Predicted model as a PDB file, atoms N, CA, C, CB and O in Angstrom, pLDDT in the B-factor column:
MODEL        1                                                                  
ATOM      1  N   UNK A   1      77.005  83.625  -3.596  1.00 82.00           N  
ATOM      2  CA  UNK A   1      75.619  83.664  -4.012  1.00 82.00           C  
ATOM      3  C   UNK A   1      75.275  82.417  -4.844  1.00 82.00           C  
ATOM      4  CB  UNK A   1      75.339  84.950  -4.814  1.00 82.00           C  
ATOM      5  O   UNK A   1      74.236  81.789  -4.640  1.00 82.00           O  
ATOM      6  N   UNK A   2      76.152  82.078  -5.768  1.00 85.00           N  
ATOM      7  CA  UNK A   2      75.902  80.900  -6.598  1.00 85.00           C  
ATOM      8  C   UNK A   2      75.947  79.610  -5.774  1.00 85.00           C  
ATOM      9  CB  UNK A   2      76.925  80.829  -7.734  1.00 85.00           C  
ATOM     10  O   UNK A   2      75.225  78.654  -6.056  1.00 85.00           O  
ATOM     11  N   UNK A   3      76.802  79.602  -4.756  1.00 89.00           N  
ATOM     12  CA  UNK A   3      76.898  78.411  -3.907  1.00 89.00           C  
ATOM     13  C   UNK A   3      75.583  78.177  -3.163  1.00 89.00           C  
ATOM     14  CB  UNK A   3      78.064  78.552  -2.902  1.00 89.00           C  
ATOM     15  O   UNK A   3      75.119  77.041  -3.072  1.00 89.00           O  
ATOM     16  N   UNK A   4      74.991  79.221  -2.640  1.00 91.00           N  
ATOM     17  CA  UNK A   4      73.720  79.104  -1.925  1.00 91.00           C  
ATOM     18  C   UNK A   4      72.613  78.677  -2.890  1.00 91.00           C  
ATOM     19  CB  UNK A   4      73.352  80.443  -1.238  1.00 91.00           C  
ATOM     20  O   UNK A   4      71.742  77.883  -2.536  1.00 91.00           O  
ATOM     21  N   UNK A   5      72.657  79.209  -4.102  1.00 92.00           N  
ATOM     22  CA  UNK A   5      71.653  78.853  -5.103  1.00 92.00           C  
ATOM     23  C   UNK A   5      71.767  77.369  -5.476  1.00 92.00           C  
ATOM     24  CB  UNK A   5      71.808  79.739  -6.363  1.00 92.00           C  
ATOM     25  O   UNK A   5      70.755  76.683  -5.615  1.00 92.00           O  
ATOM     26  N   UNK A   6      72.986  76.885  -5.634  1.00 93.00           N  
ATOM     27  CA  UNK A   6      73.197  75.481  -5.969  1.00 93.00           C  
ATOM     28  C   UNK A   6      72.772  74.559  -4.824  1.00 93.00           C  
ATOM     29  CB  UNK A   6      74.663  75.239  -6.317  1.00 93.00           C  
ATOM     30  O   UNK A   6      72.212  73.489  -5.062  1.00 93.00           O  
ATOM     31  N   UNK A   7      73.038  74.974  -3.582  1.00 93.00           N  
ATOM     32  CA  UNK A   7      72.613  74.179  -2.427  1.00 93.00           C  
ATOM     33  C   UNK A   7      71.089  74.119  -2.339  1.00 93.00           C  
ATOM     34  CB  UNK A   7      73.196  74.762  -1.127  1.00 93.00           C  
ATOM     35  O   UNK A   7      70.520  73.080  -2.004  1.00 93.00           O  
ATOM     36  N   UNK A   8      70.440  75.233  -2.639  1.00 94.00           N  
ATOM     37  CA  UNK A   8      68.976  75.266  -2.609  1.00 94.00           C  
ATOM     38  C   UNK A   8      68.397  74.363  -3.701  1.00 94.00           C  
ATOM     39  CB  UNK A   8      68.463  76.714  -2.782  1.00 94.00           C  
ATOM     40  O   UNK A   8      67.413  73.661  -3.468  1.00 94.00           O  
ATOM     41  N   UNK A   9      69.000  74.380  -4.879  1.00 94.00           N  
ATOM     42  CA  UNK A   9      68.537  73.505  -5.953  1.00 94.00           C  
ATOM     43  C   UNK A   9      68.743  72.037  -5.598  1.00 94.00           C  
ATOM     44  CB  UNK A   9      69.262  73.836  -7.257  1.00 94.00           C  
ATOM     45  O   UNK A   9      67.883  71.201  -5.875  1.00 94.00           O  
ATOM     46  N   UNK A  10      69.875  71.727  -4.990  1.00 95.00           N  
ATOM     47  CA  UNK A  10      70.147  70.351  -4.592  1.00 95.00           C  
ATOM     48  C   UNK A  10      69.164  69.888  -3.522  1.00 95.00           C  
ATOM     49  CB  UNK A  10      71.583  70.217  -4.084  1.00 95.00           C  
ATOM     50  O   UNK A  10      68.679  68.757  -3.564  1.00 95.00           O  
ATOM     51  N   UNK A  11      68.877  70.754  -2.577  1.00 95.00           N  
ATOM     52  CA  UNK A  11      67.915  70.415  -1.526  1.00 95.00           C  
ATOM     53  C   UNK A  11      66.518  70.215  -2.110  1.00 95.00           C  
ATOM     54  CB  UNK A  11      67.887  71.512  -0.449  1.00 95.00           C  
ATOM     55  O   UNK A  11      65.795  69.304  -1.707  1.00 95.00           O  
ATOM     56  N   UNK A  12      66.146  71.066  -3.054  1.00 96.00           N  
ATOM     57  CA  UNK A  12      64.832  70.936  -3.689  1.00 96.00           C  
ATOM     58  C   UNK A  12      64.761  69.641  -4.505  1.00 96.00           C  
ATOM     59  CB  UNK A  12      64.542  72.161  -4.596  1.00 96.00           C  
ATOM     60  O   UNK A  12      63.729  68.970  -4.517  1.00 96.00           O  
ATOM     61  N   UNK A  13      65.845  69.297  -5.177  1.00 96.00           N  
ATOM     62  CA  UNK A  13      65.878  68.067  -5.965  1.00 96.00           C  
ATOM     63  C   UNK A  13      65.771  66.837  -5.062  1.00 96.00           C  
ATOM     64  CB  UNK A  13      67.167  68.001  -6.801  1.00 96.00           C  
ATOM     65  O   UNK A  13      65.066  65.881  -5.384  1.00 96.00           O  
ATOM     66  N   UNK A  14      66.467  66.870  -3.948  1.00 96.00           N  
ATOM     67  CA  UNK A  14      66.393  65.766  -2.988  1.00 96.00           C  
ATOM     68  C   UNK A  14      64.978  65.630  -2.424  1.00 96.00           C  
ATOM     69  CB  UNK A  14      67.403  65.980  -1.844  1.00 96.00           C  
ATOM     70  O   UNK A  14      64.464  64.520  -2.288  1.00 96.00           O  
ATOM     71  N   UNK A  15      64.360  66.751  -2.100  1.00 97.00           N  
ATOM     72  CA  UNK A  15      62.989  66.726  -1.575  1.00 97.00           C  
ATOM     73  C   UNK A  15      62.012  66.213  -2.628  1.00 97.00           C  
ATOM     74  CB  UNK A  15      62.566  68.129  -1.103  1.00 97.00           C  
ATOM     75  O   UNK A  15      61.079  65.481  -2.300  1.00 97.00           O  
ATOM     76  N   UNK A  16      62.216  66.585  -3.869  1.00 97.00           N  
ATOM     77  CA  UNK A  16      61.348  66.129  -4.946  1.00 97.00           C  
ATOM     78  C   UNK A  16      61.461  64.619  -5.133  1.00 97.00           C  
ATOM     79  CB  UNK A  16      61.692  66.852  -6.251  1.00 97.00           C  
ATOM     80  O   UNK A  16      60.451  63.937  -5.304  1.00 97.00           O  
ATOM     81  N   UNK A  17      62.672  64.102  -5.100  1.00 97.00           N  
ATOM     82  CA  UNK A  17      62.875  62.663  -5.250  1.00 97.00           C  
ATOM     83  C   UNK A  17      62.272  61.894  -4.078  1.00 97.00           C  
ATOM     84  CB  UNK A  17      64.367  62.347  -5.371  1.00 97.00           C  
ATOM     85  O   UNK A  17      61.666  60.838  -4.262  1.00 97.00           O  
ATOM     86  N   UNK A  18      62.443  62.430  -2.883  1.00 97.00           N  
ATOM     87  CA  UNK A  18      61.890  61.768  -1.703  1.00 97.00           C  
ATOM     88  C   UNK A  18      60.362  61.767  -1.740  1.00 97.00           C  
ATOM     89  CB  UNK A  18      62.388  62.456  -0.424  1.00 97.00           C  
ATOM     90  O   UNK A  18      59.738  60.763  -1.397  1.00 97.00           O  
ATOM     91  N   UNK A  19      59.764  62.864  -2.146  1.00 97.00           N  
ATOM     92  CA  UNK A  19      58.304  62.918  -2.201  1.00 97.00           C  
ATOM     93  C   UNK A  19      57.763  62.013  -3.308  1.00 97.00           C  
ATOM     94  CB  UNK A  19      57.830  64.362  -2.419  1.00 97.00           C  
ATOM     95  O   UNK A  19      56.692  61.425  -3.154  1.00 97.00           O  
ATOM     96  N   UNK A  20      58.480  61.897  -4.407  1.00 97.00           N  
ATOM     97  CA  UNK A  20      58.050  60.984  -5.470  1.00 97.00           C  
ATOM     98  C   UNK A  20      58.112  59.534  -4.992  1.00 97.00           C  
ATOM     99  CB  UNK A  20      58.925  61.168  -6.730  1.00 97.00           C  
ATOM    100  O   UNK A  20      57.200  58.752  -5.264  1.00 97.00           O  
ATOM    101  N   UNK A  21      59.154  59.181  -4.299  1.00 98.00           N  
ATOM    102  CA  UNK A  21      59.276  57.819  -3.772  1.00 98.00           C  
ATOM    103  C   UNK A  21      58.181  57.546  -2.744  1.00 98.00           C  
ATOM    104  CB  UNK A  21      60.670  57.603  -3.139  1.00 98.00           C  
ATOM    105  O   UNK A  21      57.589  56.468  -2.734  1.00 98.00           O  
ATOM    106  N   UNK A  22      57.917  58.514  -1.889  1.00 98.00           N  
ATOM    107  CA  UNK A  22      56.866  58.360  -0.880  1.00 98.00           C  
ATOM    108  C   UNK A  22      55.503  58.185  -1.545  1.00 98.00           C  
ATOM    109  CB  UNK A  22      56.844  59.575   0.069  1.00 98.00           C  
ATOM    110  O   UNK A  22      54.697  57.369  -1.098  1.00 98.00           O  
ATOM    111  N   UNK A  23      55.242  58.937  -2.599  1.00 98.00           N  
ATOM    112  CA  UNK A  23      53.967  58.822  -3.308  1.00 98.00           C  
ATOM    113  C   UNK A  23      53.826  57.448  -3.969  1.00 98.00           C  
ATOM    114  CB  UNK A  23      53.843  59.933  -4.366  1.00 98.00           C  
ATOM    115  O   UNK A  23      52.743  56.864  -3.948  1.00 98.00           O  
ATOM    116  N   UNK A  24      54.893  56.935  -4.546  1.00 98.00           N  
ATOM    117  CA  UNK A  24      54.837  55.612  -5.166  1.00 98.00           C  
ATOM    118  C   UNK A  24      54.600  54.521  -4.132  1.00 98.00           C  
ATOM    119  CB  UNK A  24      56.124  55.332  -5.931  1.00 98.00           C  
ATOM    120  O   UNK A  24      53.801  53.612  -4.355  1.00 98.00           O  
ATOM    121  N   UNK A  25      55.287  54.609  -3.010  1.00 98.00           N  
ATOM    122  CA  UNK A  25      55.095  53.618  -1.947  1.00 98.00           C  
ATOM    123  C   UNK A  25      53.674  53.712  -1.393  1.00 98.00           C  
ATOM    124  CB  UNK A  25      56.131  53.822  -0.812  1.00 98.00           C  
ATOM    125  O   UNK A  25      53.047  52.689  -1.117  1.00 98.00           O  
ATOM    126  N   UNK A  26      53.174  54.917  -1.232  1.00 98.00           N  
ATOM    127  CA  UNK A  26      51.809  55.090  -0.744  1.00 98.00           C  
ATOM    128  C   UNK A  26      50.782  54.515  -1.704  1.00 98.00           C  
ATOM    129  CB  UNK A  26      51.523  56.555  -0.509  1.00 98.00           C  
ATOM    130  O   UNK A  26      49.842  53.845  -1.277  1.00 98.00           O  
ATOM    131  N   UNK A  27      50.950  54.769  -2.983  1.00 98.00           N  
ATOM    132  CA  UNK A  27      50.018  54.235  -3.982  1.00 98.00           C  
ATOM    133  C   UNK A  27      50.085  52.714  -4.025  1.00 98.00           C  
ATOM    134  CB  UNK A  27      50.324  54.817  -5.372  1.00 98.00           C  
ATOM    135  O   UNK A  27      49.055  52.048  -4.128  1.00 98.00           O  
ATOM    136  N   UNK A  28      51.275  52.174  -3.948  1.00 98.00           N  
ATOM    137  CA  UNK A  28      51.423  50.721  -3.949  1.00 98.00           C  
ATOM    138  C   UNK A  28      50.764  50.094  -2.723  1.00 98.00           C  
ATOM    139  CB  UNK A  28      52.902  50.340  -4.001  1.00 98.00           C  
ATOM    140  O   UNK A  28      50.129  49.045  -2.826  1.00 98.00           O  
ATOM    141  N   UNK A  29      50.912  50.728  -1.574  1.00 98.00           N  
ATOM    142  CA  UNK A  29      50.295  50.174  -0.363  1.00 98.00           C  
ATOM    143  C   UNK A  29      48.769  50.234  -0.440  1.00 98.00           C  
ATOM    144  CB  UNK A  29      50.787  50.932   0.879  1.00 98.00           C  
ATOM    145  O   UNK A  29      48.093  49.348   0.082  1.00 98.00           O  
ATOM    146  N   UNK A  30      48.222  51.261  -1.080  1.00 98.00           N  
ATOM    147  CA  UNK A  30      46.773  51.345  -1.247  1.00 98.00           C  
ATOM    148  C   UNK A  30      46.287  50.232  -2.174  1.00 98.00           C  
ATOM    149  CB  UNK A  30      46.365  52.729  -1.805  1.00 98.00           C  
ATOM    150  O   UNK A  30      45.257  49.611  -1.914  1.00 98.00           O  
ATOM    151  N   UNK A  31      47.020  49.982  -3.243  1.00 98.00           N  
ATOM    152  CA  UNK A  31      46.637  48.925  -4.182  1.00 98.00           C  
ATOM    153  C   UNK A  31      46.703  47.558  -3.511  1.00 98.00           C  
ATOM    154  CB  UNK A  31      47.545  48.950  -5.423  1.00 98.00           C  
ATOM    155  O   UNK A  31      45.789  46.747  -3.666  1.00 98.00           O  
ATOM    156  N   UNK A  32      47.770  47.298  -2.773  1.00 98.00           N  
ATOM    157  CA  UNK A  32      47.901  46.018  -2.076  1.00 98.00           C  
ATOM    158  C   UNK A  32      46.802  45.870  -1.027  1.00 98.00           C  
ATOM    159  CB  UNK A  32      49.292  45.898  -1.416  1.00 98.00           C  
ATOM    160  O   UNK A  32      46.225  44.793  -0.882  1.00 98.00           O  
ATOM    161  N   UNK A  33      46.512  46.936  -0.302  1.00 98.00           N  
ATOM    162  CA  UNK A  33      45.447  46.890   0.697  1.00 98.00           C  
ATOM    163  C   UNK A  33      44.088  46.620   0.086  1.00 98.00           C  
ATOM    164  CB  UNK A  33      45.404  48.181   1.463  1.00 98.00           C  
ATOM    165  O   UNK A  33      43.292  45.872   0.652  1.00 98.00           O  
ATOM    166  N   UNK A  34      43.808  47.222  -1.070  1.00 98.00           N  
ATOM    167  CA  UNK A  34      42.535  46.979  -1.748  1.00 98.00           C  
ATOM    168  C   UNK A  34      42.429  45.532  -2.213  1.00 98.00           C  
ATOM    169  CB  UNK A  34      42.375  47.927  -2.940  1.00 98.00           C  
ATOM    170  O   UNK A  34      41.365  44.920  -2.120  1.00 98.00           O  
ATOM    171  N   UNK A  35      43.528  44.991  -2.711  1.00 98.00           N  
ATOM    172  CA  UNK A  35      43.513  43.592  -3.148  1.00 98.00           C  
ATOM    173  C   UNK A  35      43.267  42.654  -1.969  1.00 98.00           C  
ATOM    174  CB  UNK A  35      44.838  43.231  -3.841  1.00 98.00           C  
ATOM    175  O   UNK A  35      42.462  41.727  -2.067  1.00 98.00           O  
ATOM    176  N   UNK A  36      43.950  42.891  -0.870  1.00 98.00           N  
ATOM    177  CA  UNK A  36      43.777  42.043   0.307  1.00 98.00           C  
ATOM    178  C   UNK A  36      42.355  42.158   0.848  1.00 98.00           C  
ATOM    179  CB  UNK A  36      44.794  42.420   1.397  1.00 98.00           C  
ATOM    180  O   UNK A  36      41.771  41.159   1.268  1.00 98.00           O  
ATOM    181  N   UNK A  37      41.798  43.359   0.841  1.00 98.00           N  
ATOM    182  CA  UNK A  37      40.429  43.543   1.316  1.00 98.00           C  
ATOM    183  C   UNK A  37      39.434  42.798   0.432  1.00 98.00           C  
ATOM    184  CB  UNK A  37      40.078  45.031   1.362  1.00 98.00           C  
ATOM    185  O   UNK A  37      38.484  42.201   0.938  1.00 98.00           O  
ATOM    186  N   UNK A  38      39.642  42.826  -0.868  1.00 98.00           N  
ATOM    187  CA  UNK A  38      38.712  42.127  -1.757  1.00 98.00           C  
ATOM    188  C   UNK A  38      38.808  40.612  -1.593  1.00 98.00           C  
ATOM    189  CB  UNK A  38      38.982  42.511  -3.210  1.00 98.00           C  
ATOM    190  O   UNK A  38      37.790  39.920  -1.631  1.00 98.00           O  
ATOM    191  N   UNK A  39      40.012  40.096  -1.414  1.00 98.00           N  
ATOM    192  CA  UNK A  39      40.176  38.651  -1.189  1.00 98.00           C  
ATOM    193  C   UNK A  39      39.536  38.256   0.141  1.00 98.00           C  
ATOM    194  CB  UNK A  39      41.684  38.254  -1.204  1.00 98.00           C  
ATOM    195  O   UNK A  39      38.863  37.229   0.229  1.00 98.00           O  
ATOM    196  N   UNK A  40      39.745  39.069   1.170  1.00 97.00           N  
ATOM    197  CA  UNK A  40      39.149  38.766   2.474  1.00 97.00           C  
ATOM    198  C   UNK A  40      37.627  38.817   2.403  1.00 97.00           C  
ATOM    199  CB  UNK A  40      39.659  39.746   3.539  1.00 97.00           C  
ATOM    200  O   UNK A  40      36.953  37.999   3.030  1.00 97.00           O  
ATOM    201  N   UNK A  41      37.084  39.757   1.657  1.00 97.00           N  
ATOM    202  CA  UNK A  41      35.629  39.839   1.514  1.00 97.00           C  
ATOM    203  C   UNK A  41      35.082  38.626   0.777  1.00 97.00           C  
ATOM    204  CB  UNK A  41      35.235  41.120   0.778  1.00 97.00           C  
ATOM    205  O   UNK A  41      34.035  38.092   1.142  1.00 97.00           O  
ATOM    206  N   UNK A  42      35.786  38.195  -0.256  1.00 96.00           N  
ATOM    207  CA  UNK A  42      35.336  37.013  -0.995  1.00 96.00           C  
ATOM    208  C   UNK A  42      35.375  35.770  -0.113  1.00 96.00           C  
ATOM    209  CB  UNK A  42      36.203  36.799  -2.245  1.00 96.00           C  
ATOM    210  O   UNK A  42      34.432  34.980  -0.108  1.00 96.00           O  
ATOM    211  N   UNK A  43      36.456  35.597   0.626  1.00 95.00           N  
ATOM    212  CA  UNK A  43      36.558  34.438   1.513  1.00 95.00           C  
ATOM    213  C   UNK A  43      35.519  34.497   2.635  1.00 95.00           C  
ATOM    214  CB  UNK A  43      37.966  34.350   2.110  1.00 95.00           C  
ATOM    215  O   UNK A  43      34.924  33.480   2.990  1.00 95.00           O  
ATOM    216  N   UNK A  44      35.306  35.679   3.184  1.00 93.00           N  
ATOM    217  CA  UNK A  44      34.309  35.825   4.244  1.00 93.00           C  
ATOM    218  C   UNK A  44      32.903  35.566   3.741  1.00 93.00           C  
ATOM    219  CB  UNK A  44      34.385  37.209   4.848  1.00 93.00           C  
ATOM    220  O   UNK A  44      32.092  34.956   4.438  1.00 93.00           O  
ATOM    221  N   UNK A  45      32.609  36.028   2.529  1.00 92.00           N  
ATOM    222  CA  UNK A  45      31.289  35.763   1.953  1.00 92.00           C  
ATOM    223  C   UNK A  45      31.073  34.290   1.696  1.00 92.00           C  
ATOM    224  CB  UNK A  45      31.110  36.536   0.666  1.00 92.00           C  
ATOM    225  O   UNK A  45      29.982  33.768   1.922  1.00 92.00           O  
ATOM    226  N   UNK A  46      32.100  33.622   1.227  1.00 91.00           N  
ATOM    227  CA  UNK A  46      31.999  32.176   0.979  1.00 91.00           C  
ATOM    228  C   UNK A  46      31.777  31.428   2.291  1.00 91.00           C  
ATOM    229  CB  UNK A  46      33.274  31.649   0.272  1.00 91.00           C  
ATOM    230  O   UNK A  46      30.955  30.514   2.360  1.00 91.00           O  
ATOM    231  N   UNK A  47      32.509  31.817   3.322  1.00 89.00           N  
ATOM    232  CA  UNK A  47      32.344  31.169   4.622  1.00 89.00           C  
ATOM    233  C   UNK A  47      30.948  31.437   5.177  1.00 89.00           C  
ATOM    234  CB  UNK A  47      33.417  31.661   5.613  1.00 89.00           C  
ATOM    235  O   UNK A  47      30.327  30.537   5.741  1.00 89.00           O  
ATOM    236  N   UNK A  48      30.453  32.649   5.026  1.00 88.00           N  
ATOM    237  CA  UNK A  48      29.113  32.981   5.505  1.00 88.00           C  
ATOM    238  C   UNK A  48      28.072  32.137   4.793  1.00 88.00           C  
ATOM    239  CB  UNK A  48      28.816  34.473   5.301  1.00 88.00           C  
ATOM    240  O   UNK A  48      27.151  31.623   5.427  1.00 88.00           O  
ATOM    241  N   UNK A  49      28.209  31.990   3.481  1.00 85.00           N  
ATOM    242  CA  UNK A  49      27.235  31.207   2.720  1.00 85.00           C  
ATOM    243  C   UNK A  49      27.277  29.738   3.102  1.00 85.00           C  
ATOM    244  CB  UNK A  49      27.486  31.357   1.228  1.00 85.00           C  
ATOM    245  O   UNK A  49      26.232  29.091   3.173  1.00 85.00           O  
ATOM    246  N   UNK A  50      28.463  29.199   3.350  1.00 83.00           N  
ATOM    247  CA  UNK A  50      28.566  27.800   3.754  1.00 83.00           C  
ATOM    248  C   UNK A  50      27.960  27.588   5.137  1.00 83.00           C  
ATOM    249  CB  UNK A  50      30.031  27.346   3.742  1.00 83.00           C  
ATOM    250  O   UNK A  50      27.272  26.593   5.365  1.00 83.00           O  
ATOM    251  N   UNK A  51      28.207  28.510   6.057  1.00 76.00           N  
ATOM    252  CA  UNK A  51      27.648  28.385   7.405  1.00 76.00           C  
ATOM    253  C   UNK A  51      26.132  28.554   7.371  1.00 76.00           C  
ATOM    254  CB  UNK A  51      28.280  29.426   8.356  1.00 76.00           C  
ATOM    255  O   UNK A  51      25.421  27.899   8.133  1.00 76.00           O  
ATOM    256  N   UNK A  52      25.636  29.414   6.508  1.00 74.00           N  
ATOM    257  CA  UNK A  52      24.203  29.638   6.398  1.00 74.00           C  
ATOM    258  C   UNK A  52      23.512  28.383   5.858  1.00 74.00           C  
ATOM    259  CB  UNK A  52      23.914  30.849   5.489  1.00 74.00           C  
ATOM    260  O   UNK A  52      22.390  28.071   6.255  1.00 74.00           O  
ATOM    261  N   UNK A  53      24.171  27.681   4.971  1.00 71.00           N  
ATOM    262  CA  UNK A  53      23.577  26.464   4.398  1.00 71.00           C  
ATOM    263  C   UNK A  53      23.400  25.383   5.462  1.00 71.00           C  
ATOM    264  CB  UNK A  53      24.451  25.930   3.250  1.00 71.00           C  
ATOM    265  O   UNK A  53      22.525  24.527   5.335  1.00 71.00           O  
ATOM    266  N   UNK A  54      24.220  25.417   6.502  1.00 72.00           N  
ATOM    267  CA  UNK A  54      24.075  24.434   7.560  1.00 72.00           C  
ATOM    268  C   UNK A  54      22.823  24.671   8.404  1.00 72.00           C  
ATOM    269  CB  UNK A  54      25.299  24.448   8.441  1.00 72.00           C  
ATOM    270  O   UNK A  54      22.239  23.725   8.934  1.00 72.00           O  
ATOM    271  N   UNK A  55      22.411  25.944   8.529  1.00 72.00           N  
ATOM    272  CA  UNK A  55      21.286  26.281   9.384  1.00 72.00           C  
ATOM    273  C   UNK A  55      19.962  26.375   8.628  1.00 72.00           C  
ATOM    274  CB  UNK A  55      21.559  27.577  10.079  1.00 72.00           C  
ATOM    275  O   UNK A  55      18.894  26.235   9.223  1.00 72.00           O  
ATOM    276  N   UNK A  56      20.031  26.608   7.336  1.00 69.00           N  
ATOM    277  CA  UNK A  56      18.796  26.739   6.547  1.00 69.00           C  
ATOM    278  C   UNK A  56      18.499  25.392   5.900  1.00 69.00           C  
ATOM    279  CB  UNK A  56      18.923  27.870   5.456  1.00 69.00           C  
ATOM    280  O   UNK A  56      19.285  24.872   5.107  1.00 69.00           O  
ATOM    281  N   UNK A  57      17.361  24.852   6.254  1.00 62.00           N  
ATOM    282  CA  UNK A  57      16.966  23.548   5.701  1.00 62.00           C  
ATOM    283  C   UNK A  57      15.648  23.746   4.954  1.00 62.00           C  
ATOM    284  CB  UNK A  57      16.822  22.448   6.838  1.00 62.00           C  
ATOM    285  O   UNK A  57      14.769  24.486   5.397  1.00 62.00           O  
ATOM    286  N   UNK A  58      15.534  23.080   3.835  1.00 53.00           N  
ATOM    287  CA  UNK A  58      14.296  23.179   3.050  1.00 53.00           C  
ATOM    288  C   UNK A  58      13.279  22.166   3.521  1.00 53.00           C  
ATOM    289  CB  UNK A  58      14.580  22.977   1.561  1.00 53.00           C  
ATOM    290  O   UNK A  58      12.176  22.100   2.979  1.00 53.00           O  
TER     291      UNK A  58                                                      
ENDMDL                                                                          
END                                                                             
């Protein structure tokens, strides 16, 4: 009985560690993705403004 209880605790501990690692990796990927999206938006906006200046003449 104690052996089964210890195996269940070990399995639960392993699952907890794996889910914590997965959550950290997921959060990190969201942060990196948000940073890349903001840089791409800034670069795209700058390119749009430069191209617009070529076509708009005063």
